[in-house]
DRENLUMRO-399470 format. One record per atom (N, C-alpha, C, CB): residue in three letters; x, y, z. Coordinates in steps of 0.05 Angstrom, whole numbers, padded with zeros to 5 digits, always signed. Each point is the difference from the previous one (the first is absolute). Glycine has a CB too. Example, Ala and Ser with C-alpha at 12.3 -4.5 7.8 and 13.67 -1.06 7.14 Angstrom:
<marbas>
ALA+00264-00114+00156 ALA-00018+00024+00000 ALA+00018+00024+00000 ALA-00038-00023+00025 SER+00031+00044-00039 SER+00016+00024+00001 SER-00015+00022+00014 SER+00024-00013-00043 
</marbas>
This chain:
<marbas>
MET+00016-00024+00000 MET-00016+00024+00000 MET+00017+00025+00000 MET-00036-00025+00024 GLU+00060+00023-00013 GLU+00017+00024+00003 GLU+00007+00012-00027 GLU+00019-00019+00042 GLY-00021+00046-00043 GLY+00007+00013-00025 GLY-00023+00003-00019 GLY+00045-00016+00006 ARG-00067+00002-00001 ARG-00023+00002-00018 ARG-00014+00027+00004 ARG-00006-00050+00000 LEU-00007+00060-00022 LEU-00014+00025+00001 LEU-00029-00005+00006 LEU+00032+00020-00033 ILE-00042-00006+00053 ILE-00026-00005+00011 ILE-00019+00024-00004 ILE+00020-00032+00033 PRO-00041+00029-00048 PRO-00019+00022-00003 PRO-00012+00008+00027 PRO-00011-00016-00046 HIS+00009+00042+00050 HIS-00014+00011+00023 HIS-00030-00003-00005 HIS+00039+00033+00011 PRO-00054-00045+00007 PRO-00028-00004-00005 PRO-00017+00026-00003 PRO+00005-00043+00025 TYR+00003+00064-00010 TYR-00016+00024+00000 TYR+00017+00025-00004 TYR-00032-00022+00031 GLU+00046+00023-00054 GLU+00016+00023-00006 GLU-00014+00017-00021 GLU+00042-00026+00010 TYR-00050+00050-00002 TYR-00014+00018-00018 TYR+00019+00011-00021 TYR-00033+00012+00036 PRO+00023-00006-00060 PRO+00018+00009-00021 PRO+00014+00026+00007 PRO-00029-00022-00033 ALA+00054+00024+00025 ALA+00016+00024+00006 ALA-00005+00023-00020 ALA+00034-00030+00020 VAL-00048+00024-00042 VAL-00007+00020-00020 VAL-00030-00004-00008 VAL+00048+00001-00018 PRO-00060+00020+00007 PRO-00028-00003-00009 PRO-00001-00022-00021 PRO-00009+00048+00010 HIS-00014-00062-00010 HIS-00003-00022-00019 HIS-00003+00012-00028 HIS-00021-00029+00035 GLU+00037+00019-00054 GLU-00003+00008-00028 GLU-00013-00022-00015 GLU+00041+00029+00003 ARG-00064-00024-00015 ARG-00015-00021-00013 ARG+00015-00011-00024 ARG-00043+00022+00015 ARG+00043-00049-00016 ARG+00013-00014-00022 ARG-00018-00006-00023 ARG+00031-00019+00034 HIS-00057+00017-00028 HIS-00020-00008-00020 HIS-00020+00023-00005 HIS+00006-00048+00014 GLY-00018+00047-00037 GLY-00020+00021-00006 GLY-00022-00010-00018 GLY+00036+00034+00005 PRO-00048-00056+00001 PRO-00022-00011-00017 PRO-00023+00019-00001 PRO+00014-00046+00010 SER-00030+00045-00030 SER-00024+00017-00003 SER-00020-00014-00018 SER+00028+00042+00007 GLY-00052-00030-00007 GLY-00020-00009-00019 GLY-00022-00017+00012 GLY+00035+00002-00034 TRP-00032-00011+00059 TRP-00021-00017+00012 TRP-00021+00018+00012 TRP+00034-00036+00010 ASN-00059+00027-00010 ASN-00022+00013+00014 ASN-00008-00016+00025 ASN-00016+00021-00044 ASP+00034-00038+00052 ASP-00003-00015+00025 ASP+00028+00000+00014 ASP-00038-00030-00019 TYR+00040+00046+00040 TYR+00027+00003+00012 TYR+00011-00026+00012 TYR-00012+00048+00010 GLN-00005-00068-00005 GLN+00010-00025+00010 GLN+00018-00014-00020 GLN-00041-00004+00028 LYS+00038+00011-00053 LYS+00017-00012-00021 LYS+00029+00008+00003 LYS-00039+00001-00031 TYR+00044+00020+00046 TYR+00028+00008+00005 TYR+00014-00015+00022 TYR-00013+00045-00017 ARG-00001-00063+00030 ARG+00011-00015+00023 ARG+00028-00012-00006 ARG-00047-00009+00015 PRO+00051-00006-00037 PRO+00026-00012-00004 PRO+00023+00021-00001 PRO-00023-00036-00025 TRP+00018+00059+00012 TRP+00020+00020-00001 TRP+00005+00012+00028 TRP-00013+00011-00047 LEU-00008-00007+00062 LEU+00003+00012+00027 LEU+00014-00019+00019 LEU-00042+00027-00008 ARG+00037-00052+00006 ARG+00014-00019+00017 ARG+00030+00002-00004 ARG-00039-00031-00002 ASP+00048+00032-00023 ASP+00029+00003-00005 ASP+00009+00029+00007 ASP-00003-00035-00036 GLU-00013+00054+00029 GLU+00007+00028+00005 GLU+00008+00005+00029 GLU-00032+00013-00036 PHE+00016-00025+00055 PHE+00005+00005+00028 PHE+00011-00025+00014 PHE-00036+00034+00000 THR+00049-00051-00015 THR+00015-00024+00010 THR-00016-00017+00019 THR+00041+00027-00005 PHE-00066-00032-00003 PHE-00017-00019+00014 PHE-00005+00007+00029 PHE+00017-00035-00031 ARG-00018+00060+00037 ARG-00004+00008+00028 ARG-00017+00026+00001 ARG+00043-00022+00013 CYS-00055+00026+00010 CYS-00015+00025+00006 CYS+00020+00023+00001 CYS-00037-00025+00025 VAL+00031+00047-00039 VAL+00019+00022-00001 VAL+00002+00015+00027 VAL-00010+00005-00049 TYR-00011-00008+00066 TYR+00000+00016+00025 TYR+00010-00016+00024 TYR-00037+00026-00019 CYS+00029-00051+00022 CYS+00009-00015+00024 CYS+00021-00020-00007 CYS-00045+00005+00020 LEU+00051-00010-00046 LEU+00020-00018-00011 LEU-00007-00029+00005 LEU+00034+00035+00008 ASP-00059-00041-00002 ASP-00009-00028+00002 ASP+00002-00013-00027 ASP-00031+00011+00039 ARG+00044-00034-00041 ARG+00004-00014-00025 ARG-00021-00022-00004 ARG+00049+00010+00003 GLU-00054-00015-00029 GLU-00020-00020-00006 GLU+00007-00027+00013 GLU-00008+00023-00044 VAL+00033-00031+00044 VAL+00008-00026+00010 VAL-00004-00002+00030 VAL+00033-00003-00037 TRP-00036+00025+00051 TRP-00005-00001+00029 TRP-00030-00001+00007 TRP+00042+00026+00006 ARG-00059-00023-00026 ARG-00028+00002+00005 ARG-00015-00025-00009 ARG+00003+00050-00006 ASP-00028-00052+00017 ASP-00019-00020-00010 ASP-00012+00011-00025 ASP-00010-00019+00047 MET+00019+00009-00070 MET-00008+00012-00025 MET-00027-00010-00011 MET+00049+00006-00010 ARG-00065-00019+00027 ARG-00027-00005-00008 ARG-00015+00026-00005 ARG+00000-00044+00025 GLY+00009+00065-00011 GLY-00010+00027-00005 GLY+00022+00015-00014 GLY-00031-00001+00040 LYS+00025+00012-00064 LYS+00020+00014-00016 LYS+00009+00026+00013 LYS-00019-00021-00041 MET+00043+00029+00033 MET+00009+00027+00006 MET-00018+00019-00015 MET+00048-00014+00007 HIS-00050+00039+00002 HIS-00018+00020-00012 HIS+00014+00019-00019 HIS-00028-00004+00041 ILE+00013+00014-00060 ILE+00010+00021-00017 ILE-00014+00026+00010 ILE+00007-00031-00040 ASP+00010+00050+00047 ASP-00010+00025+00012 ASP+00003+00023-00020 ASP+00011-00017+00046 HIS-00030+00035-00045 HIS+00002+00025-00015 HIS+00013+00021+00018 HIS-00041-00011-00029 PHE+00066+00019+00022 PHE+00014+00020+00017 PHE-00018+00025+00002 PHE+00045-00018-00014 GLN-00052+00029-00008 GLN-00020+00022+00000 GLN-00028-00014+00000 GLN+00031+00033-00025 PRO-00046-00031+00046 PRO-00025-00015+00002 PRO-00019+00006-00023 PRO+00005+00001+00050 ARG-00020-00021-00058 ARG-00019+00003-00022 ARG-00021+00021+00007 ARG+00007-00047-00013 SER-00013+00050+00038 SER-00020+00021+00008 SER+00010+00028-00006 SER-00016-00031+00035 LEU+00043+00034-00037 LEU+00011+00027-00005 LEU+00010+00002-00029 LEU+00013+00003+00048 LYS-00003-00024-00059 LYS+00012+00000-00027 LYS-00011-00023-00016 LYS+00042+00023+00017 GLU-00067-00022-00024 GLU-00012-00023-00014 GLU+00014-00004-00027 GLU-00044+00010+00022 GLU+00054+00011-00034 GLU+00013-00003-00026 GLU+00026-00016+00001 GLU-00020+00044-00013 LEU+00031-00049+00037 LEU+00024-00016+00003 LEU-00005-00029+00008 LEU+00022+00042+00014 THR-00047-00050-00016 THR-00008-00027+00009 THR+00016-00021-00015 THR-00046+00017+00009 TYR+00051-00014-00035 TYR+00014-00021-00015 TYR+00028+00008-00008 TYR-00044-00014-00017 GLU+00055+00035+00031 GLU+00028+00008-00006 GLU+00019-00016+00017 GLU-00016+00046-00011 TYR+00034-00060-00003 TYR+00019-00017+00014 TYR+00017+00016+00021 TYR+00002-00030-00040 SER+00005+00054+00032 SER+00017+00017+00018 SER-00014+00008+00026 SER+00022+00017-00041 ASN-00048-00022+00043 ASN-00015+00007+00024 ASN-00006-00025+00017 ASN-00021+00038-00025 LEU+00032-00061+00017 LEU-00006-00025+00014 LEU+00023-00009+00018 LEU-00030-00013-00038 LEU+00024+00004+00061 LEU+00019-00011+00019 LEU-00007-00028+00008 LEU+00010+00046+00017 TYR+00009-00061-00007 TYR-00005-00028+00009 TYR+00001-00001+00030 TYR+00021-00018-00043 LEU-00044+00013+00056 LEU-00002+00001+00029 LEU-00011-00027+00011 LEU-00007+00050-00003 CYS+00013-00055+00028 CYS-00012-00022+00014 CYS-00029+00008+00007 CYS+00045-00017+00019 PRO-00062-00002-00013 PRO-00028+00007+00007 PRO-00002+00018+00024 PRO-00014-00044-00019 ALA+00031+00040+00039 ALA-00001+00016+00024 ALA+00006+00030-00006 ALA+00013-00040+00028 CYS+00009+00045-00042 CYS+00007+00027-00007 CYS-00021+00013-00018 CYS+00048-00012+00005 ASN-00058-00003-00024 ASN-00020+00012-00018 ASN-00026+00007+00015 ASN+00021-00027-00038 SER-00029+00009+00056 SER-00025+00006+00014 SER+00002+00024+00019 SER-00012-00049-00003 LEU+00036+00053+00014 LEU+00005+00023+00017 LEU+00005+00026-00015 LEU+00018-00032+00034 LYS-00006+00029-00057 LYS+00005+00024-00017 LYS-00026+00012-00010 LYS+00045-00019-00013 ARG-00062+00002+00003 ARG-00026+00008-00011 ARG+00004+00023-00021 ARG-00023-00013+00043 ALA+00010+00035-00038 ALA+00002+00022-00020 ALA+00020+00022+00009 ALA-00047-00010-00014 SER+00063+00004+00034 SER+00019+00020+00010 SER+00024+00004-00019 SER-00015-00011+00047 LEU+00027+00034-00045 LEU+00024+00005-00015 LEU+00024-00004+00018 LEU-00024+00033-00030 LEU+00041-00052+00023 LEU+00024-00007+00015 LEU+00025+00007-00016 LEU-00025-00036+00024 PRO+00048+00036-00012 PRO+00025+00005-00015 PRO+00003-00018-00024 PRO+00021+00015+00042 ASP-00013-00004-00064 ASP+00003-00015-00025 ASP+00027-00014-00001 ASP-00030+00033-00024 PRO+00031-00059+00024 PRO+00026-00014-00001 PRO+00015+00004-00026 PRO-00019-00034+00030 CYS+00006+00045-00050 CYS+00014+00006-00025 CYS+00011+00029+00000 CYS-00030-00032-00024 ALA+00024+00047+00045 ALA+00010+00027+00002 ALA+00018+00004+00025 ALA-00041+00016-00024 ILE+00038-00034+00043 ILE+00014+00003+00026 ILE+00015-00026+00006 ILE-00034+00033+00017 ALA+00059-00030-00008 ALA+00015-00024+00008 ALA-00010-00008+00028 ALA+00041+00014-00027 LEU-00056-00036+00028 LEU-00011-00008+00026 LEU+00022-00009+00019 LEU-00041-00014-00023 GLY+00065+00008+00012 GLY+00022-00007+00018 GLY+00011+00024+00015 GLY+00011-00035-00032 ASP-00019+00059+00024 ASP+00007+00024+00015 ASP-00020+00007+00021 ASP+00023+00017-00040 CYS-00046-00032+00039 CYS-00022+00006+00018 CYS-00005-00021+00021 CYS-00020+00024-00038 LEU+00026-00049+00032 LEU-00007-00022+00018 LEU+00024-00019+00004 LEU-00047+00003-00015 ARG+00049-00013+00040 ARG+00020-00020+00006 ARG-00013-00022+00017 ARG+00037+00035-00001 VAL-00031-00060-00006 VAL-00010-00023+00015 VAL+00023-00012+00016 VAL-00036-00009-00035 HIS+00032+00004+00060 HIS+00020-00012+00018 HIS-00004-00030+00001 HIS+00002+00043+00027 LYS+00019-00057-00018 LYS-00001-00029+00001 LYS-00021-00011+00020 LYS+00048+00000-00013 ASP-00056+00017+00032 ASP-00020-00009+00019 ASP-00029+00006-00011 ASP+00032+00008+00038 GLY-00033+00001-00063 GLY-00026+00004-00012 GLY-00011+00028+00001 GLY-00009-00046+00011 ARG+00022+00064+00005 ARG-00009+00027+00002 ARG+00005+00015-00027 ARG+00009+00000+00050 ILE-00027+00019-00056 ILE+00004+00017-00023 ILE+00000+00029+00010 ILE-00021-00034-00032 GLU+00039+00050+00022 GLU+00001+00028+00009 GLU+00001+00019-00024 GLU+00023-00015+00043 ALA-00033+00039-00038 ALA+00004+00021-00020 ALA+00027+00013+00005 ALA-00050+00009-00002 ILE+00068-00011-00017 ILE+00027+00010+00003 ILE-00001+00030+00006 ILE+00018-00036-00031 ASN-00005+00044+00053 ASN+00001+00028+00008 ASN-00028+00012+00001 ASN+00045+00005-00020 ASP-00064-00022+00028 ASP-00028+00008+00003 ASP-00011+00012-00027 ASP+00008+00009+00049 ASN+00002-00020-00071 ASN-00008+00009-00027 ASN-00030+00000-00003 ASN+00043-00018-00018 GLU-00054+00040+00007 GLU-00029+00003-00002 GLU-00012-00021-00019 GLU+00005+00048+00009 HIS+00009-00056-00030 HIS-00010-00021-00018 HIS-00001-00027+00014 HIS+00018+00026-00039 GLY+00003-00031+00054 GLY+00001-00025+00015 GLY-00022-00001+00021 GLY+00049-00002-00008 ARG-00053+00023+00023 ARG-00021+00001+00020 ARG-00027-00004-00012 ARG+00028+00031+00028 LEU-00033-00018-00051 LEU-00026-00003-00014 LEU-00005-00029-00007 LEU+00005+00047-00018 LEU+00015-00061+00007 LEU-00003-00027-00007 LEU-00005-00018+00024 LEU+00028+00008-00040 ILE-00012-00004+00061 ILE-00003-00016+00024 ILE-00027+00004+00012 ILE+00049+00003+00009 ASP-00058+00021-00007 ASP-00026+00006+00013 ASP-00024-00009-00017 ASP+00022+00039+00023 ASN-00021-00033-00049 ASN-00023-00007-00017 ASN-00003-00030-00006 ASN+00005+00045-00020 LEU+00018-00058+00019 LEU+00000-00029-00007 LEU+00005-00018+00024 LEU+00015+00013-00045 ALA-00015-00002+00069 ALA+00003-00015+00025 ALA+00025-00019-00002 ALA-00050+00002+00007 LEU+00072+00009-00017 LEU+00023-00017-00005 LEU+00015-00007+00026 LEU+00005+00022-00044 ASP-00009-00008+00066 ASP+00015-00006+00024 ASP-00018-00010+00023 ASP+00033+00034-00014 VAL-00057-00043+00007 VAL-00016-00013+00021 VAL+00012-00026+00008 VAL-00042+00022-00018 SER+00035-00033+00042 SER+00014-00022+00011 SER+00000-00025-00017 SER-00011+00018+00044 ASN-00012-00024-00057 ASN-00001-00025-00016 ASN+00017+00003-00025 ASN-00046-00009+00017 ALA+00049+00034-00028 ALA+00017+00004-00023 ALA+00029-00003+00008 ALA-00034+00031-00021 ARG+00042-00019+00044 ARG+00027-00003+00010 ARG+00007-00029+00005 ARG-00003+00045+00021 ASN-00015-00060-00008 ASN+00006-00028+00006 ASN+00003-00016-00026 ASN-00026+00005+00043 ARG+00009+00000-00062 ARG+00002-00015-00025 ARG+00027+00005-00014 ARG-00050+00003-00005 ARG+00059+00023+00004 ARG+00026+00006-00012 ARG+00022-00013+00015 ARG-00018+00044-00016 ARG+00017-00043+00043 ARG+00021-00013+00016 ARG+00002-00030-00006 ARG-00008+00034+00036 ILE-00015-00047-00039 ILE+00000-00029-00006 ILE+00011-00005-00027 ILE-00039-00007+00030 ILE+00031+00023-00050 ILE+00009-00004-00027 ILE+00031+00005-00002 ILE-00046+00013-00018 ILE+00055+00008+00030 ILE+00029+00006+00000 ILE+00015-00023+00012 ILE-00009+00050+00002 GLY+00000-00059+00022 GLY+00014-00022+00013 GLY+00000-00025-00016 GLY-00012+00020+00043 THR-00011-00026-00056 THR-00003-00024-00016 THR+00019+00000-00024 THR-00047-00004+00014 ILE+00048+00027-00028 ILE+00017+00002-00024 ILE+00029-00001+00008 ILE-00035+00028-00022 LEU+00044-00015+00043 LEU+00028-00002+00008 LEU+00007-00028+00009 LEU-00001+00048+00014 SER-00018-00062-00002 SER+00005-00027+00008 SER+00003-00018-00024 SER-00027+00007+00041 PHE+00010-00003-00061 PHE+00003-00015-00025 PHE+00027+00006-00013 PHE-00050+00001-00007 ALA+00059+00024+00008 ALA+00025+00007-00012 ALA+00023-00015+00013 ALA-00019+00045-00011 GLU+00017-00049+00037 GLU+00021-00014+00014 GLU-00001-00031-00004 GLU-00001+00037+00034 SER-00023-00048-00037 SER-00002-00029+00003 SER-00014-00014-00024 SER+00000+00007+00048 ASN-00014+00008-00065 ASN-00015-00013-00021 ASN-00001+00019-00024 ASN-00028-00027+00033 TRP+00050+00028-00048 TRP+00003+00020-00021 TRP-00021-00004-00022 TRP+00048+00002+00009 ALA-00056-00026-00016 ALA-00020-00005-00020 ALA-00027+00013+00008 ALA+00023-00043-00013 MET-00031+00039+00038 MET-00024+00012+00009 MET+00002+00031+00002 MET-00010-00042+00026 PHE+00034+00051-00019 PHE+00004+00029+00001 PHE-00004+00013-00028 PHE+00033-00007+00037 VAL-00023-00006-00058 VAL-00003+00010-00027 VAL-00029+00001-00008 VAL+00045-00019-00012 GLU-00061+00000+00021 GLU-00029+00000-00006 GLU-00014+00024+00014 GLU+00001-00050-00005 TRP+00009+00058+00028 TRP-00013+00021+00015 TRP+00009+00028-00008 TRP-00004-00032+00037 MET+00027+00034-00049 MET+00011+00027-00005 MET+00008+00005-00029 MET+00015-00001+00047 PRO-00027+00020-00060 PRO+00010+00010-00026 PRO+00027+00015+00005 PRO-00047+00003-00019 THR+00061+00003-00002 THR+00025+00015+00003 THR-00007+00030-00001 THR+00027-00037-00021 ARG-00019+00050+00042 ARG-00004+00029+00003 ARG+00022+00011+00018 ARG-00051-00004-00007 PRO+00047+00026+00022 PRO+00021+00009+00017 PRO+00009-00022+00018 PRO-00018+00046-00001 ILE+00044-00050+00005 ILE+00010-00024+00014 ILE+00020+00006+00021 ILE-00009-00025-00041 TYR+00011+00006+00060 TYR+00020+00000+00020 TYR+00021-00021-00007 TYR-00033+00016+00036 GLN+00057-00011-00029 GLN+00021-00020-00003 GLN+00010-00008+00028 GLN+00013+00018-00047 ILE-00012-00044+00052 ILE+00010-00009+00026 ILE+00030-00002-00001 ILE-00043-00026+00008 SER+00056+00040+00010 SER+00029+00000+00001 SER+00010-00026+00013 SER+00001+00051+00003 PRO+00018-00065-00015 PRO+00010-00025+00012 PRO+00013+00005+00027 PRO+00007-00018-00045 SER+00002+00042+00050 SER+00015+00005+00025 SER-00017+00005+00024 SER+00036+00018-00028 ASN-00057-00002+00024 ASN-00016+00008+00024 ASN-00030-00003-00004 ASN+00037+00031+00011 LYS-00046-00042-00033 LYS-00029-00005-00004 LYS-00017+00025-00001 LYS+00007-00044+00022 THR+00006+00067-00025 THR-00016+00025-00002 THR-00011+00002-00028 THR+00028+00022+00036 TYR-00047-00004-00038 TYR-00014+00002-00026 TYR+00006+00027-00013 TYR-00037-00030+00017 HIS+00045+00030-00042 HIS+00008+00024-00014 HIS-00018+00003-00024 HIS+00047-00004+00015 LEU-00058+00028-00018 LEU-00019+00005-00022 LEU+00014+00002-00027 LEU-00031+00022+00032 ARG+00022-00036-00052 ARG+00009+00003-00027 ARG-00025-00001-00018 ARG+00046-00021+00010 ILE-00042+00028-00035 ILE-00022+00001-00019 ILE+00006-00019-00023 ILE-00012+00047+00013 ARG-00008-00063-00020 ARG+00003-00019-00023 ARG-00027-00003-00013 ARG+00039-00024+00023 SER-00039+00019-00049 SER-00024-00007-00015 SER+00008-00020-00021 SER-00021+00045+00008 GLN+00004-00066-00010 GLN+00006-00021-00020 GLN-00023-00002-00021 GLN+00027-00025+00035 ARG-00043+00046-00037 ARG-00024-00002-00017 ARG+00003+00013-00027 ARG-00025+00000+00041 ALA+00047+00013-00047 ALA+00002+00017-00024 ALA-00005-00016-00026 ALA+00033+00028+00024 SER-00022-00052-00026 SER-00004-00015-00024 SER-00028-00009-00004 SER+00046-00016+00004 LEU-00060+00010+00017 LEU-00028-00007-00002 LEU-00018+00024-00007 LEU+00008-00037+00033 ARG-00002+00059-00020 ARG-00016+00024-00006 ARG+00002+00008-00029 ARG+00008+00016+00046 ALA+00015-00020-00058 ALA+00004+00008-00028 ALA-00019-00015-00019 ALA+00048+00011+00011 THR-00058-00034-00002 THR-00017-00016-00018 THR-00029+00008+00002 THR+00031-00037+00005 LEU-00037+00055+00014 LEU-00028+00007+00005 LEU-00008+00024-00018 LEU+00003-00018+00047 LYS-00022+00013-00065 LYS-00009+00021-00018 LYS-00028+00009+00008 LYS+00029-00018-00038 SER-00033+00044+00037 SER-00025+00010+00010 SER-00024-00008-00017 SER+00025+00038+00018 ASN-00021-00045-00043 ASN-00022-00007-00017 ASN-00002-00030-00005 ASN+00004+00045-00021 ASP+00010-00061+00036 ASP+00001-00029-00004 ASP-00008-00015+00025 ASP+00036+00006-00035 VAL-00061-00013+00038 VAL-00010-00013+00024 VAL+00014-00027+00005 VAL-00044+00024-00006 ALA+00048-00039-00015 ALA+00012-00026+00003 ALA+00028+00002+00011 ALA-00027-00017-00038 ASN+00043+00035+00028 ASN+00027+00004+00010 ASN-00001+00010+00029 ASN+00017+00010-00046 CYS-00037+00007+00052 CYS-00003+00010+00027 CYS-00005-00022+00020 CYS-00017+00042-00019 LEU-00001-00060+00012 LEU-00006-00022+00018 LEU+00023-00019+00004 LEU-00047+00003-00015 LYS+00062-00009-00008 LYS+00023-00017+00003 LYS+00021+00012+00018 LYS-00009-00017-00045 CYS+00014+00043+00041 CYS+00020+00013+00016 CYS-00008+00001+00029 CYS+00012+00028-00039 THR-00038-00022+00045 THR-00009+00000+00027 THR+00003-00027+00014 THR-00032+00036-00013 GLU+00025-00057-00001 GLU+00002-00027+00011 GLU+00030-00006+00005 GLU-00042-00015-00024 ALA+00059+00023+00006 ALA+00029-00005+00004 ALA+00010+00015+00025 ALA+00006-00007-00049 LEU-00014+00032+00051 LEU+00008+00016+00024 LEU-00010-00013+00025 LEU+00001+00042-00028 ALA-00026-00051+00028 ALA-00011-00012+00024 ALA+00015-00025+00008 ALA-00044+00017-00013 ARG+00054-00032-00006 ARG+00015-00024+00006 ARG+00027+00008+00013 ARG-00022-00025-00037 ARG+00033+00047+00028 ARG+00026+00009+00011 ARG-00003+00014+00027 ARG+00017+00005-00046 ALA-00041+00006+00051 ALA-00004+00016+00024 ALA+00001-00018+00025 ALA-00028+00032-00026 
</marbas>
């Protein structure tokens, strides 16, 4: 296990999200689901809950960043769609929250290994997300603590299971000398992303399935 690079389960992006895909033409926004799954790396953009950690008998939700009640004309615009877990989407409702495509959430939120989440320097965007989405209530903290502990345990003792639980994103490297964790950045998705064309649903589905297998 020593020297292996370990994804941090709850590391918010250090830069605003830049959309990789731009499909258009559908009059049913659910048709954009395959693109959105890849766009936001199979996880909720606000709480970072990943598909593989959830009971997927209930699908992740597609959210309208600008609520339809305010911007009906954006209902089918891909650039207005986010990928959220059911809990975050039900709490967000029609409220306006920080835009992950305009703000680096890594500058706003930090998750600790004990499951706590904090607004960095009492950042107003971080506080808004924590308060509106109940990100730091006790059951959310406990769940994060359990997931972090489980994933780090897999990393130490069951690498195959660890790979199933964690896509490649911001990562820690375990030092052979003192077992401390050092943040590094890695992405292994570039070659797969290049095959995804906004006007080719078949390619989109193939790419999404391939990414899911690697995640």
